[in-house]
C-alpha positions, 0 to 999 in steps of 0.5 A: 364164898367158894371158888364156884361162887366167886364172880368171874371178872371179865375185861370190858369189851371196850377196854382198848377204847377206854385206854385210848380215851384216858391216854389222849388227855394225858399225852396232851397235858404232860407231853409224850415224854412226860406221860407214863404207861403206869399213869394211863393204866391207873386212870383206866383202873388196870395195871401197866401189865394189862395195858401192855396186852393192848399196846406193845409200847408207849409209842404204839399207844401214842400213835393210835391216840394221834389218829383217834380224832381225825379217824372219828372226824372222817367217820362222821363225814362218811356217815353223813347222808348226801342230803345233809346241810352245812349246818348238819355237817358243822354240828357233827364235826363240832361234836367230835371236836368237843368230845376230844377237846382234852386231847388237842395238844396231841395234835398241836404239839406232840405229833412231832414225835411221830415217825415221818411216815406216820406224821405224813399220814396224819397230815393227809387224813386231816387234809382230807377232812378239810377238803 
């Protein structure tokens, strides 16, 4: 195959999301300090160098992971029509929670590693979902 014939490899448009989806369970399982950028990159099938194109450091990736589920919960609430029943609401929230079940430890145990302002913002987001 010549250079002209070789297929062009392109990054998937959702690479950042793929990284977040891989990183959340790793942070949840191994903890902030036990998770490595190399392991998260390998799970996505990229190098750590490629991962750093999307996130400048492990903390930035971690901080975004901690907000992922609550942001999706808020999106679900915002997208529900005014005519939605309590059953519709609970079903939608349960679906998001189920999709992120492998990342639960990030919120329960690991959010303490967030800087104070980011931890406060995360709590406020969860409080708005509960309200």
